[in-house]
N, C-alpha and C positions, 0 to 999 in steps of 0.2 A: 296280369302276369303271368304266362302259363306259365306252369309247374312241368320237369323234364319227364316225361313215362316209364315207369317203374319198370325193371326187367325181371323174370321170375325168380331168383333170388330174393332181391328186394321186398317186391311180393309179399314172398315166405314168410320174410322176415318182418315185417308191418301185420302181418294174421298175427304169425305168434305174440309180437310185442301188445297188441288187442286184446288176445285169449289170456296172457297173461296179465295185463292191466285188468282186465276185467275180473277175473278170480281173485286180484291183490282183492277189491274190489267186496266181491265176497265175503274175503277171509276178513277183513273188517267190519264188515255187517254181523255176520255167523258170532265172532266173537264180541263184539257191541250187545247183542240181541242177548248171546248169553251170561254174559257180565253183570248186565242188569237185571236178569230171571234168576241168579244167583243172588243180586245184591235185597230184589223182589220177595222171594218168595222162599231162598234155600234150594241148594242144589235140587234137581228130581230128572228122572226119566228126559224128560225132553230137552234140558240145557244140556246134562252129558253125549245125546244126538249130536244138537247144534254142538258141540264141544268136540263129537267124531266129524262132521262136517266139515268147522274151520281147521281142526288138523287135516282132514283129505286135502281140500282145497289145499290151505299150505303145502306142502306136500308136488301138488301139480303146482302152484306158481314157483317151487326149485325144481322142477322139472323143466318147467316150460321158460325158465329162464337160462337153464340149461343150452336147452336145445335152439333158443334166441343166439345167446353167445356162440355158438358153433355153427349155427349158419353165416351171422356176422364172419367168425373168422374164414371160413369158408366161401365166401366174398369178396371179403380181402384177396384171398389168393386169388382169385380166376382175376381181379381186376388187375392186381401185378402183371399176372400172365397178359392179360388183357393189353397191359401198358408196351409191356417187350415187343406183345408181335404187333403193336400200333407203330413201331419206330424208337421205342425206347433201344428198340433190338441194338440199335447202332451205337448207341451210349455201352451194350454191352458189349460190343464186341472191342471197343476202343479202349474199356479200361481193362479187357482181358491180354487186349496187345501191348498196354502198359507192364501188367503185370508180369509179364512174361520177357519182356524188355525188347523187343520187335526195334530193329532200325528200321528207318520211317521206307524203304526198298523193302523189305519184308512185309512192315502193315503192306505194301500197294500191292504187293503178294497175293499178300496171306487175302486180299479181301477178293481180289480177281479172283481166286482158288476158290474162295464163298459165294462168289456170283457163279459157279458154273465154267468158268475159261478154263480153255488148256493153255497146256503151255505155251505154247505156240502161239495163241491169240496173248497171249499174256507178254510173251518175249514179245510182238510186235505192236503192242499199245505202248510199251515200256523199251520200246527202244532196244533189245537189251539181246544177246544170244539163247538159244533156249538152256544152252547147260548155264549159262549163269543163274534163269528164273531156274532149273530145276536145284539148281546147288543153295538159289534161295527158300525156296520152298522144305529141304531136305533140314532147313537149318528151320523155319518157323516148326516142321514136324517136330524137331527133336525138344524146341523149348516149351512146345505145346504137352511136351510128355506122350505124341501121337506117332504109328507110322505111318499113316498116307490119311490121303483127300479125306475117304469116307470118316473116317475117327473125327478127322478132324472138320467136320459137318458136323457132325455128331455131336460136338462138344457144346455150339451155339443151338441148333434144337432142341437139346435138352432145357435149357432155360425158355424156351416158347412151348413145352410140352408140360413142366413145371408140375 
């Protein structure tokens, strides 16, 4: 079974996870070694030094864990944006049309407008008068809270750039 190739963010997260794990093992070693030294010989300069190293490594584990969590959050956000770009955009558009309460005719006209067709092309495809299409577009823009085609398209481009 072949494993899928990792992207840059996944490789970054995997490296961070490895470093955090290595540091955690080192912390356990130094804490265990310092504890056994204290039990055997009592506290001394060497055990204090090992304690300091354990504290420094613990801080590194915490910082590394935080960085790993942050990297994974970024990766998830990028995956969501990529899903939108890969085809979920149609679902985003449909959901937004539903929220705005567009009629079936307004949905068709709005989708054609998003695809870049002008009023005459939309009218021809729909078998409607250009004035009807203009009126439908005006209602779509009003329901979506924008004043024109560029702002209307920008509403959906923002989802891609998110």
